C-alpha positions in Angstrom: 12.6 35.5 -57.6 10.0 38.0 -58.7 7.3 39.8 -56.4 4.5 41.4 -57.3 1.9 43.4 -55.6 -1.4 45.0 -55.2 -3.7 46.8 -52.7 -7.0 45.1 -52.5 -9.9 45.0 -49.9 -11.4 47.8 -48.1 -8.4 49.1 -46.7 -5.9 48.7 -49.5 -4.4 45.4 -48.0 -1.0 44.4 -49.6 -1.4 41.4 -51.7 1.3 40.0 -53.1 2.3 37.2 -55.8 6.3 35.6 -54.8 6.9 33.4 -58.2 9.6 30.5 -59.3 9.1 32.4 -62.9 11.4 29.1 -63.6 9.4 26.8 -63.0 6.0 28.9 -63.4 4.8 28.6 -60.3 3.8 31.4 -57.2 2.1 31.6 -54.4 -0.3 34.1 -53.4 0.1 36.0 -50.3 -3.1 37.3 -47.9 -5.8 38.1 -50.3 -7.9 40.2 -49.4 -10.7 41.2 -51.4 -10.6 41.3 -55.0 -10.2 38.2 -55.7 -11.0 38.9 -59.7 -7.8 41.4 -59.4 -5.7 39.1 -57.9 -6.7 36.2 -61.2 -5.9 39.4 -63.1 -2.4 39.7 -61.4 -2.0 35.5 -61.4 -3.0 35.5 -65.1 -0.6 38.3 -66.2 2.4 36.6 -64.1 1.9 33.2 -66.2 2.7 31.3 -63.0 0.2 28.8 -61.8 -0.4 29.6 -57.9 0.2 26.6 -55.9 -0.4 28.1 -52.4 -1.9 30.7 -50.4 0.0 31.8 -47.4 -1.9 34.4 -44.4 0.4 35.7 -42.4 -2.2 36.6 -39.8 -6.2 35.9 -40.2 -7.7 39.7 -40.3 -10.3 39.8 -42.2 -8.5 42.3 -44.7 -5.7 39.1 -45.2 -8.1 36.8 -45.7 -11.7 38.5 -47.3 -10.7 37.1 -50.7 -9.6 33.3 -49.7 -13.3 31.7 -50.7 -12.7 33.5 -53.9 -9.4 32.2 -55.0 -10.5 28.7 -54.1 -13.6 28.5 -56.3 -10.7 30.4 -59.0 -7.8 27.5 -58.4 -9.5 24.8 -56.9 -8.5 22.6 -54.6 -5.6 25.1 -53.6 -3.6 24.8 -50.0 -4.4 28.1 -47.8 -1.8 27.9 -45.2 -2.1 29.9 -41.8 -0.9 29.6 -37.9 -3.8 27.7 -35.9 -3.5 30.1 -33.5 -5.4 32.4 -35.9 -8.8 30.5 -34.4 -10.4 32.2 -31.4 -13.4 29.7 -30.8 -14.6 32.0 -27.3 -13.8 35.1 -28.4 -17.7 35.9 -29.2 -18.6 38.6 -31.9 -15.4 40.2 -32.4 -13.5 36.8 -33.2 -16.1 36.0 -36.3 -15.7 39.9 -37.2 -12.2 39.9 -37.3 -11.1 36.1 -37.8 -13.8 34.8 -40.3 -14.0 31.1 -41.1 -12.4 29.3 -43.3 -13.3 26.2 -45.1 -11.6 23.7 -47.8 -7.9 22.7 -48.0 -6.4 24.9 -44.4 -2.9 23.9 -43.2 -0.8 24.4 -40.3 2.3 26.2 -40.6 4.3 28.1 -37.9 8.0 28.3 -36.5 10.3 26.2 -38.1 8.0 25.2 -41.2 8.8 25.4 -45.3 6.5 25.8 -47.3 8.0 25.0 -51.3 6.7 27.1 -54.1 8.6 25.2 -57.2 12.3 26.2 -56.4 11.8 29.0 -53.6 11.6 28.0 -50.3 9.3 30.1 -47.7 10.6 29.6 -44.1 7.9 30.8 -41.1 8.8 32.5 -38.2 6.0 32.9 -35.4 5.8 36.9 -34.8 3.0 37.6 -32.5 2.0 40.8 -31.1 -0.6 42.3 -34.1 -2.6 39.2 -33.0 -1.6 35.7 -31.3 -0.9 33.7 -35.1 0.7 36.5 -36.7 3.8 35.0 -38.5 6.5 36.2 -40.6 7.2 34.7 -44.5 10.7 34.3 -45.2 12.4 33.6 -49.0 15.8 35.1 -49.9 16.3 38.2 -49.1 12.6 39.0 -49.2 10.5 39.3 -46.3 6.5 39.6 -45.4 5.8 40.0 -41.8 2.0 41.1 -42.7 1.2 43.4 -40.1 4.2 43.1 -37.4 6.0 45.5 -39.3 5.4 48.6 -41.6 7.6 51.3 -42.8 8.1 53.7 -39.6 5.7 51.6 -37.6 3.8 48.2 -36.5 0.7 46.8 -36.2 -2.2 48.2 -33.7 -1.6 45.9 -30.9 -5.1 46.4 -29.2 -7.3 43.7 -31.2 -8.7 39.8 -30.1 -5.4 38.0 -29.3 -3.1 40.9 -29.3 0.0 41.7 -27.3 2.1 45.3 -26.6 5.0 42.9 -25.7 4.7 39.9 -27.9 5.0 42.7 -30.6 8.2 44.1 -29.3 9.7 40.5 -28.6 8.9 39.7 -32.6 10.0 43.3 -33.4 13.5 42.6 -31.8 13.4 39.6 -32.9 13.4 40.5 -37.0 15.9 43.6 -35.7 18.2 40.7 -34.6 17.7 38.7 -37.7 21.4 38.1 -39.8 21.9 40.4 -43.0 19.7 43.4 -45.1 15.8 42.5 -46.7 13.2 43.7 -48.8 10.2 44.2 -46.6 7.0 43.2 -48.2 4.3 44.5 -45.4 0.6 44.2 -45.0 0.0 47.9 -45.3 1.7 50.8 -47.2 5.3 51.4 -49.0 7.5 48.6 -48.8 11.5 49.5 -46.7 14.2 47.5 -46.3 15.1 46.4 -42.2 18.4 48.2 -42.4 16.1 51.6 -42.5 13.8 50.0 -40.4 16.9 49.0 -37.9 18.1 52.7 -37.9 14.9 55.0 -37.9 11.7 53.2 -36.7 11.1 53.9 -33.5 9.1 50.8 -32.5 11.8 48.8 -33.5 14.6 50.8 -31.6 12.5 50.0 -28.8 12.1 47.3 -29.0 15.9 46.4 -29.6 17.0 48.5 -26.7 14.8 46.4 -24.7 
């Protein structure tokens, strides 16, 4: 397993390539924009993309989806069905742009295969109602649920401080350590966040 990352889009969202080098296949996680750079990264990886995995539906994580779909026709895009807000009005349309093509639902307990890799899905709402965390081996992709020393905002449509603390508590209580690849900023590891992240410490005390 190999993980490559690049910062894309208007606010530097972390887009990841999760690669099974043995089978030369990969997943594109959170293509937030600048699809040409993502295509270049895929070409350098020498892996064929088999799916797009979204940790949540905010524009800065989905802005490159349409162009990725155009570059790799028929590629399936996975997201939580809870990331659709039909009654949210203008705010929902701005935060959660509509997606088309082969859009598939996933959530708690589901797995997605990327060659020989198995990606498990945990529901971790708080930043948005349909936020998920993806686990593969010792790698964690929490989107905007968990950052190095911080966590995502909860004041957007679908956000909830209470659900964020519950999600952080759940991640903090996972067995073992994980390398954490967040939606923004630098990578970290779960043990460091258990020791030093004030929001996770608050959640674990709760």
